[in-house]
C-alpha beads as a LAMMPS data file, in Angstrom:
LAMMPS data file: protein, C-alpha beads

89 atoms
88 bonds

1 atom types
1 bond types

-500.0 500.0 xlo xhi
-500.0 500.0 ylo yhi
-500.0 500.0 zlo zhi

Masses

1 110.0

Atoms # bond

1 1 1 273.937 -387.881 -363.197
2 1 1 270.330 -387.516 -364.210
3 1 1 267.538 -386.220 -362.043
4 1 1 265.543 -388.707 -360.036
5 1 1 262.539 -386.407 -359.649
6 1 1 260.771 -384.607 -362.433
7 1 1 260.795 -380.842 -362.467
8 1 1 257.695 -378.951 -361.478
9 1 1 257.435 -377.493 -364.979
10 1 1 257.462 -381.036 -366.328
11 1 1 254.725 -381.966 -363.851
12 1 1 252.624 -379.035 -365.109
13 1 1 253.118 -380.232 -368.692
14 1 1 251.955 -383.717 -367.707
15 1 1 248.934 -382.265 -365.901
16 1 1 248.088 -380.115 -368.931
17 1 1 248.215 -383.200 -371.160
18 1 1 245.627 -384.879 -368.906
19 1 1 243.232 -381.996 -369.660
20 1 1 243.478 -382.289 -373.474
21 1 1 240.187 -384.211 -373.892
22 1 1 238.428 -381.525 -371.851
23 1 1 240.142 -378.773 -373.827
24 1 1 238.963 -380.201 -377.160
25 1 1 235.332 -379.689 -376.120
26 1 1 235.821 -376.002 -375.290
27 1 1 235.197 -373.061 -377.603
28 1 1 238.379 -371.369 -378.905
29 1 1 238.298 -368.435 -376.419
30 1 1 237.814 -370.914 -373.582
31 1 1 240.751 -372.978 -374.855
32 1 1 242.920 -369.876 -374.766
33 1 1 241.882 -369.266 -371.166
34 1 1 242.725 -372.842 -370.214
35 1 1 246.139 -372.368 -371.819
36 1 1 246.577 -369.209 -369.737
37 1 1 245.839 -371.148 -366.560
38 1 1 248.696 -373.539 -367.264
39 1 1 250.948 -370.663 -368.308
40 1 1 250.199 -369.008 -364.973
41 1 1 251.185 -372.220 -363.207
42 1 1 254.488 -372.284 -365.073
43 1 1 255.108 -368.679 -364.038
44 1 1 254.876 -369.807 -360.400
45 1 1 256.997 -372.918 -360.921
46 1 1 259.668 -371.754 -358.493
47 1 1 257.069 -371.584 -355.735
48 1 1 255.635 -374.945 -356.801
49 1 1 259.003 -376.632 -356.368
50 1 1 259.058 -375.529 -352.722
51 1 1 256.290 -377.965 -351.839
52 1 1 257.636 -381.328 -350.731
53 1 1 254.938 -383.356 -352.476
54 1 1 252.766 -380.963 -354.460
55 1 1 249.399 -381.875 -355.828
56 1 1 250.048 -380.395 -359.227
57 1 1 246.399 -379.568 -359.936
58 1 1 246.141 -377.586 -356.709
59 1 1 249.298 -375.613 -357.492
60 1 1 248.013 -374.952 -361.030
61 1 1 244.739 -373.580 -359.646
62 1 1 246.308 -371.537 -356.856
63 1 1 248.908 -370.082 -359.239
64 1 1 246.156 -369.137 -361.649
65 1 1 244.135 -367.472 -358.931
66 1 1 247.175 -365.468 -357.825
67 1 1 247.748 -364.234 -361.380
68 1 1 244.063 -363.477 -361.935
69 1 1 243.878 -361.505 -358.701
70 1 1 246.924 -359.542 -359.783
71 1 1 245.283 -358.766 -363.135
72 1 1 242.050 -357.729 -361.403
73 1 1 243.938 -355.368 -359.121
74 1 1 245.694 -353.809 -362.111
75 1 1 242.346 -353.317 -363.843
76 1 1 240.810 -351.850 -360.665
77 1 1 243.612 -349.302 -360.483
78 1 1 243.179 -348.387 -364.148
79 1 1 239.418 -347.947 -363.742
80 1 1 239.952 -345.868 -360.626
81 1 1 242.481 -343.668 -362.449
82 1 1 240.076 -343.199 -365.346
83 1 1 237.246 -342.302 -362.962
84 1 1 239.487 -339.791 -361.191
85 1 1 240.403 -338.190 -364.534
86 1 1 236.778 -337.970 -365.596
87 1 1 235.599 -336.391 -362.357
88 1 1 232.173 -336.756 -360.741
89 1 1 229.274 -337.609 -363.005

Bonds

1 1 1 2
2 1 2 3
3 1 3 4
4 1 4 5
5 1 5 6
6 1 6 7
7 1 7 8
8 1 8 9
9 1 9 10
10 1 10 11
11 1 11 12
12 1 12 13
13 1 13 14
14 1 14 15
15 1 15 16
16 1 16 17
17 1 17 18
18 1 18 19
19 1 19 20
20 1 20 21
21 1 21 22
22 1 22 23
23 1 23 24
24 1 24 25
25 1 25 26
26 1 26 27
27 1 27 28
28 1 28 29
29 1 29 30
30 1 30 31
31 1 31 32
32 1 32 33
33 1 33 34
34 1 34 35
35 1 35 36
36 1 36 37
37 1 37 38
38 1 38 39
39 1 39 40
40 1 40 41
41 1 41 42
42 1 42 43
43 1 43 44
44 1 44 45
45 1 45 46
46 1 46 47
47 1 47 48
48 1 48 49
49 1 49 50
50 1 50 51
51 1 51 52
52 1 52 53
53 1 53 54
54 1 54 55
55 1 55 56
56 1 56 57
57 1 57 58
58 1 58 59
59 1 59 60
60 1 60 61
61 1 61 62
62 1 62 63
63 1 63 64
64 1 64 65
65 1 65 66
66 1 66 67
67 1 67 68
68 1 68 69
69 1 69 70
70 1 70 71
71 1 71 72
72 1 72 73
73 1 73 74
74 1 74 75
75 1 75 76
76 1 76 77
77 1 77 78
78 1 78 79
79 1 79 80
80 1 80 81
81 1 81 82
82 1 82 83
83 1 83 84
84 1 84 85
85 1 85 86
86 1 86 87
87 1 87 88
88 1 88 89
């Protein structure tokens, strides 16, 4: 038997396709960042499937923010480690 509901990953792909006209107007580095946003959403697809009726755009944005916050925290730790190594200025 086939599935009656699309997968969340499929929903993210459909949402990404809706943004293609917007993406075409962006500069290449901005396009790469937009691609990263949708990649982040796919990385949280398991969590996205837990919502009964997700608004895909909201899950895409929240997933992206989670990943960006994680990256910022990693960078903060690296900067702090570098500052500790360098000592007081």
